[in-house]
The first five atom37 places (N, CA, C, CB, O) and aatype in JSON, in Angstrom:
{
  "aatype": [12, 3, 4, 5, 11, 3, 9, 0, 1, 11, 9, 11, 6, 11, 6, 0, 6, 13, 9, 10, 0, 19, 11, 6, 2, 5, 11, 8, 10, 8, 3, 3, 9, 5, 6, 0, 13, 11, 8, 7, 11, 9, 6, 5, 16, 8, 9, 5, 16, 8, 10, 3, 8, 7, 1, 9, 6, 11, 1, 16, 15, 10, 9, 9, 16, 11, 12, 3, 17, 19, 15, 2, 2],
  "atom_mask": [
    [1, 1, 1, 1, 1],
    [1, 1, 1, 1, 1],
    [1, 1, 1, 1, 1],
    [1, 1, 1, 1, 1],
    [1, 1, 1, 1, 1],
    [1, 1, 1, 1, 1],
    [1, 1, 1, 1, 1],
    [1, 1, 1, 1, 1],
    [1, 1, 1, 1, 1],
    [1, 1, 1, 1, 1],
    [1, 1, 1, 1, 1],
    [1, 1, 1, 1, 1],
    [1, 1, 1, 1, 1],
    [1, 1, 1, 1, 1],
    [1, 1, 1, 1, 1],
    [1, 1, 1, 1, 1],
    [1, 1, 1, 1, 1],
    [1, 1, 1, 1, 1],
    [1, 1, 1, 1, 1],
    [1, 1, 1, 1, 1],
    [1, 1, 1, 1, 1],
    [1, 1, 1, 1, 1],
    [1, 1, 1, 1, 1],
    [1, 1, 1, 1, 1],
    [1, 1, 1, 1, 1],
    [1, 1, 1, 1, 1],
    [1, 1, 1, 1, 1],
    [1, 1, 1, 1, 1],
    [1, 1, 1, 1, 1],
    [1, 1, 1, 1, 1],
    [1, 1, 1, 1, 1],
    [1, 1, 1, 1, 1],
    [1, 1, 1, 1, 1],
    [1, 1, 1, 1, 1],
    [1, 1, 1, 1, 1],
    [1, 1, 1, 1, 1],
    [1, 1, 1, 1, 1],
    [1, 1, 1, 1, 1],
    [1, 1, 1, 1, 1],
    [1, 1, 1, 0, 1],
    [1, 1, 1, 1, 1],
    [1, 1, 1, 1, 1],
    [1, 1, 1, 1, 1],
    [1, 1, 1, 1, 1],
    [1, 1, 1, 1, 1],
    [1, 1, 1, 1, 1],
    [1, 1, 1, 1, 1],
    [1, 1, 1, 1, 1],
    [1, 1, 1, 1, 1],
    [1, 1, 1, 1, 1],
    [1, 1, 1, 1, 1],
    [1, 1, 1, 1, 1],
    [1, 1, 1, 1, 1],
    [1, 1, 1, 0, 1],
    [1, 1, 1, 1, 1],
    [1, 1, 1, 1, 1],
    [1, 1, 1, 1, 1],
    [1, 1, 1, 1, 1],
    [1, 1, 1, 1, 1],
    [1, 1, 1, 1, 1],
    [1, 1, 1, 1, 1],
    [1, 1, 1, 1, 1],
    [1, 1, 1, 1, 1],
    [1, 1, 1, 1, 1],
    [1, 1, 1, 1, 1],
    [1, 1, 1, 1, 1],
    [1, 1, 1, 1, 1],
    [1, 1, 1, 1, 1],
    [1, 1, 1, 1, 1],
    [1, 1, 1, 1, 1],
    [1, 1, 1, 1, 1],
    [1, 1, 1, 1, 1],
    [1, 1, 1, 1, 1]
  ],
  "atom_positions": [
    [[104.67, 74.02, 115.57], [104.62, 75.35, 115.37], [105.81, 75.99, 114.3], [104.69, 75.94, 116.79], [106.34, 77.06, 114.58]],
    [[106.06, 75.49, 113.5], [107.15, 75.77, 112.46], [107.51, 77.11, 112.05], [106.84, 75.15, 111.3], [107.89, 77.33, 110.9]],
    [[107.38, 78.17, 113.1], [107.58, 79.36, 112.7], [109.0, 80.05, 112.1], [107.2, 79.92, 113.7], [109.18, 80.95, 111.28]],
    [[109.78, 79.34, 112.78], [111.41, 79.61, 112.62], [111.61, 79.0, 111.32], [112.49, 78.89, 113.85], [112.44, 79.57, 110.62]],
    [[111.0, 77.91, 110.79], [111.45, 77.26, 109.47], [110.68, 78.01, 108.29], [111.09, 75.58, 109.44], [111.16, 78.06, 107.16]],
    [[109.51, 78.59, 108.61], [108.95, 79.73, 108.01], [109.49, 80.75, 107.59], [108.25, 80.14, 108.59], [109.52, 81.06, 106.4]],
    [[110.18, 81.64, 108.83], [110.81, 82.63, 108.5], [112.44, 82.41, 107.51], [110.9, 83.25, 109.86], [113.03, 83.15, 106.73]],
    [[112.71, 81.06, 108.03], [114.2, 81.05, 107.73], [113.73, 80.97, 106.04], [115.31, 79.55, 108.55], [114.33, 81.69, 105.24]],
    [[112.65, 80.07, 105.58], [112.36, 79.94, 104.28], [112.0, 81.44, 103.4], [111.19, 78.94, 104.29], [112.36, 81.6, 102.24]],
    [[111.4, 82.23, 104.01], [111.24, 83.73, 103.42], [112.21, 84.65, 103.37], [110.36, 84.42, 104.05], [112.17, 85.7, 102.73]],
    [[113.24, 84.17, 104.16], [114.58, 84.86, 104.4], [115.31, 84.34, 103.05], [115.42, 84.38, 105.96], [115.72, 85.15, 102.23]],
    [[115.42, 83.12, 102.87], [115.86, 82.56, 101.81], [115.67, 82.82, 100.54], [115.64, 81.66, 101.9], [116.45, 82.98, 99.6]],
    [[114.21, 82.85, 100.66], [113.43, 83.29, 99.2], [114.13, 84.71, 98.87], [111.48, 83.53, 99.37], [114.41, 84.98, 97.7]],
    [[114.33, 85.42, 99.69], [114.67, 87.17, 99.62], [116.21, 87.12, 99.29], [114.35, 88.21, 101.34], [116.84, 88.18, 99.24]],
    [[116.84, 85.89, 99.07], [118.22, 85.59, 99.25], [119.11, 86.64, 100.04], [118.77, 85.39, 97.92], [119.98, 87.39, 99.59]],
    [[118.68, 86.51, 101.28], [119.29, 87.72, 102.29], [120.1, 86.7, 103.2], [117.95, 88.8, 103.31], [120.22, 85.48, 103.14]],
    [[120.65, 87.71, 104.11], [121.77, 87.02, 105.06], [121.26, 86.63, 106.38], [122.98, 87.98, 105.35], [120.69, 87.53, 107.0]],
    [[121.34, 85.51, 106.94], [120.66, 85.65, 108.32], [121.34, 84.68, 109.57], [119.04, 85.21, 108.11], [122.09, 83.81, 109.14]],
    [[121.23, 84.72, 110.53], [121.79, 83.49, 111.42], [120.68, 83.5, 112.56], [123.53, 83.73, 112.09], [120.29, 84.47, 113.22]],
    [[120.31, 82.3, 112.61], [119.37, 81.32, 113.48], [120.02, 80.68, 114.67], [118.83, 80.13, 112.6], [121.11, 80.11, 114.63]],
    [[119.27, 80.8, 115.73], [120.04, 79.83, 116.48], [119.28, 78.54, 116.63], [120.41, 80.38, 117.84], [118.08, 78.46, 116.4]],
    [[120.02, 77.56, 117.02], [119.75, 76.18, 116.56], [119.88, 75.52, 118.14], [120.98, 75.53, 115.23], [120.98, 75.63, 118.68]],
    [[118.81, 74.86, 118.86], [118.87, 74.17, 120.15], [118.94, 72.93, 119.8], [117.79, 74.39, 121.09], [118.93, 72.57, 118.62]],
    [[119.03, 72.01, 120.94], [118.87, 70.66, 120.96], [117.73, 70.19, 120.68], [119.16, 70.17, 121.97], [117.81, 69.05, 120.23]],
    [[116.62, 70.62, 120.77], [115.47, 70.31, 120.76], [114.97, 69.99, 118.86], [114.73, 71.58, 121.66], [114.02, 69.46, 118.28]],
    [[116.25, 70.67, 118.47], [116.02, 70.63, 116.78], [116.95, 69.3, 116.43], [116.68, 72.3, 115.8], [117.85, 69.33, 115.59]],
    [[116.7, 68.47, 116.97], [117.55, 67.02, 116.85], [118.44, 66.79, 115.65], [116.57, 65.8, 116.79], [119.66, 66.84, 115.84]],
    [[118.05, 66.58, 114.6], [118.92, 66.23, 113.62], [119.56, 67.61, 113.33], [118.21, 65.5, 112.38], [120.79, 67.53, 113.34]],
    [[119.11, 68.77, 113.1], [119.55, 69.69, 112.73], [120.99, 70.2, 113.65], [118.42, 70.47, 112.67], [122.01, 70.62, 113.11]],
    [[120.78, 70.05, 115.13], [121.62, 70.43, 115.88], [122.96, 68.97, 115.41], [120.83, 70.61, 117.56], [124.15, 69.22, 115.19]],
    [[122.5, 67.86, 115.38], [123.43, 66.83, 115.2], [124.27, 67.21, 114.11], [122.82, 65.53, 114.99], [125.48, 67.01, 114.18]],
    [[123.66, 67.82, 112.93], [124.23, 67.94, 111.61], [124.89, 69.06, 111.8], [123.31, 67.97, 110.42], [125.81, 69.11, 110.99]],
    [[124.86, 69.9, 112.41], [125.62, 71.15, 112.55], [126.94, 71.0, 113.54], [124.6, 72.27, 113.13], [128.03, 71.54, 113.4]],
    [[126.55, 70.21, 114.44], [128.02, 69.79, 115.3], [128.7, 68.98, 114.3], [127.83, 68.79, 116.85], [129.93, 69.07, 114.38]],
    [[128.38, 68.41, 113.63], [129.15, 67.18, 112.54], [129.94, 67.97, 111.75], [128.09, 66.2, 111.43], [131.09, 67.66, 111.43]],
    [[129.17, 69.31, 111.31], [130.07, 70.16, 110.11], [131.21, 70.85, 110.88], [129.1, 71.48, 109.23], [132.33, 71.0, 110.39]],
    [[130.88, 71.22, 112.03], [132.16, 72.11, 112.87], [133.2, 71.03, 113.0], [131.73, 72.79, 114.62], [134.38, 71.24, 112.74]],
    [[132.68, 69.72, 113.45], [133.72, 68.96, 113.68], [134.56, 68.24, 112.75], [133.36, 68.25, 114.38], [135.42, 67.44, 113.14]],
    [[134.3, 68.53, 111.33], [134.88, 68.0, 109.97], [135.06, 69.14, 109.28], [134.01, 67.0, 109.13], [134.79, 69.06, 108.08]],
    [[135.52, 70.4, 109.79], [136.4, 71.08, 108.94], [135.51, 71.91, 108.12], [0.0, 0.0, 0.0], [136.09, 72.47, 107.19]],
    [[134.39, 72.1, 108.21], [133.72, 72.96, 107.36], [133.68, 74.66, 107.68], [132.35, 72.38, 107.36], [133.15, 75.51, 106.97]],
    [[134.17, 74.8, 108.55], [134.36, 76.12, 109.2], [135.14, 77.23, 107.79], [135.55, 75.83, 110.81], [136.09, 76.75, 107.16]],
    [[134.72, 78.38, 107.52], [135.05, 79.07, 106.36], [135.89, 80.26, 106.82], [133.8, 79.47, 105.55], [136.93, 80.71, 106.34]],
    [[134.96, 80.78, 108.17], [135.84, 82.09, 108.66], [135.47, 81.83, 110.31], [135.21, 83.93, 107.9], [134.48, 81.23, 110.73]],
    [[136.39, 82.34, 111.0], [136.35, 82.78, 112.4], [136.63, 83.95, 112.9], [137.0, 82.16, 113.03], [137.76, 84.38, 112.68]],
    [[136.06, 84.44, 113.38], [135.89, 86.15, 114.3], [135.77, 86.18, 115.8], [134.38, 87.01, 113.91], [134.81, 85.76, 116.44]],
    [[136.68, 86.64, 116.2], [137.08, 86.46, 117.6], [136.79, 88.42, 118.39], [139.15, 85.73, 117.52], [137.39, 89.43, 118.01]],
    [[136.14, 88.38, 119.07], [135.73, 89.64, 119.6], [136.27, 89.65, 121.17], [134.05, 89.81, 119.45], [135.63, 88.83, 121.84]],
    [[136.97, 90.13, 121.71], [137.45, 90.82, 123.28], [136.8, 91.82, 123.52], [138.9, 91.34, 123.5], [136.45, 92.64, 122.67]],
    [[136.51, 91.87, 124.84], [135.72, 93.05, 125.51], [136.07, 93.09, 127.17], [133.94, 92.79, 125.25], [135.63, 92.3, 128.01]],
    [[136.74, 93.92, 127.35], [136.61, 94.12, 128.96], [135.45, 95.11, 129.61], [138.01, 94.75, 129.46], [135.17, 96.24, 129.21]],
    [[134.91, 94.47, 130.6], [133.88, 95.18, 131.05], [133.47, 94.64, 132.4], [132.81, 95.17, 130.08], [133.49, 93.41, 132.42]],
    [[133.09, 95.24, 133.58], [132.71, 95.11, 134.9], [133.91, 94.46, 135.25], [131.38, 94.38, 135.24], [133.63, 93.48, 135.94]],
    [[135.16, 94.58, 135.08], [136.38, 93.83, 135.74], [136.78, 92.51, 134.95], [0.0, 0.0, 0.0], [137.72, 91.77, 135.21]],
    [[136.03, 92.4, 134.1], [136.63, 90.81, 133.28], [136.54, 91.03, 131.9], [135.65, 89.26, 133.57], [135.95, 91.94, 131.32]],
    [[137.29, 89.94, 131.36], [137.28, 90.06, 129.96], [136.63, 89.11, 129.22], [138.45, 90.12, 129.52], [136.86, 87.93, 129.48]],
    [[135.69, 89.46, 128.12], [134.91, 88.39, 127.71], [135.75, 88.0, 126.29], [133.23, 88.85, 127.54], [136.48, 88.8, 125.71]],
    [[135.54, 86.84, 125.93], [136.14, 86.62, 124.86], [134.81, 85.97, 123.78], [137.47, 85.66, 125.24], [134.16, 85.05, 124.26]],
    [[134.53, 86.33, 122.69], [133.37, 85.54, 122.0], [134.03, 85.3, 120.78], [131.88, 86.33, 121.8], [134.55, 86.22, 120.15]],
    [[134.06, 83.97, 120.35], [134.36, 83.04, 119.08], [133.43, 82.89, 118.15], [134.64, 81.74, 119.39], [132.75, 81.88, 118.34]],
    [[133.09, 83.61, 117.06], [132.18, 83.12, 116.08], [133.04, 82.3, 115.07], [131.38, 84.31, 115.38], [134.14, 82.62, 114.62]],
    [[132.22, 81.02, 114.77], [132.7, 80.12, 113.69], [131.64, 80.28, 112.48], [132.8, 78.51, 114.25], [130.44, 80.16, 112.75]],
    [[132.02, 80.55, 111.21], [131.1, 80.7, 110.33], [131.07, 79.55, 109.35], [131.27, 81.93, 109.74], [132.14, 79.01, 109.06]],
    [[129.97, 79.12, 108.82], [129.77, 78.21, 107.82], [128.69, 78.91, 106.83], [129.31, 76.79, 108.43], [127.56, 79.27, 107.14]],
    [[129.34, 79.01, 105.54], [128.29, 79.48, 104.92], [127.6, 78.42, 103.66], [128.8, 80.85, 104.41], [126.53, 78.74, 103.14]],
    [[128.09, 77.56, 103.39], [127.95, 76.75, 102.47], [126.97, 75.67, 103.17], [129.31, 76.29, 101.93], [127.5, 74.88, 103.94]],
    [[125.52, 75.58, 102.96], [124.7, 75.3, 103.74], [124.03, 74.1, 103.12], [123.95, 76.39, 104.05], [123.13, 73.56, 103.75]],
    [[124.52, 73.45, 101.49], [123.9, 72.74, 100.77], [123.78, 71.23, 101.42], [124.51, 72.86, 99.53], [123.22, 70.37, 100.76]],
    [[124.32, 70.92, 102.72], [124.09, 69.37, 103.21], [122.92, 69.53, 104.18], [125.51, 68.61, 104.04], [122.48, 68.49, 104.65]],
    [[122.42, 70.54, 104.51], [121.34, 71.07, 105.46], [119.92, 70.56, 104.42], [121.54, 73.1, 105.79], [119.71, 70.83, 103.23]],
    [[119.19, 69.83, 105.28], [118.01, 69.3, 104.87], [116.79, 70.4, 104.73], [117.7, 68.22, 105.84], [116.81, 71.26, 105.61]],
    [[115.81, 70.5, 103.84], [115.16, 71.28, 103.43], [113.74, 71.04, 104.38], [115.17, 71.14, 101.95], [112.73, 71.73, 104.24]],
    [[113.88, 70.08, 105.23], [112.55, 69.76, 105.78], [112.35, 70.63, 107.13], [112.43, 68.13, 106.07], [111.3, 70.53, 107.77]]
  ]
}
């Protein structure tokens, strides 16, 4: 059902920016991304803190923009 791959391909063709979720059922890509984070390819970090419902939520986004190591499959 390659719909996510088709969507990503169309976005790349338009040279737009995008974020896609990668789950463990995309085994090779998931493993590659985990390795990229382990080996310091992180280019930016964004931390957002929010107080709501009596708790503090902290979200950390790690950003990788150089994606030439990702397979086109």
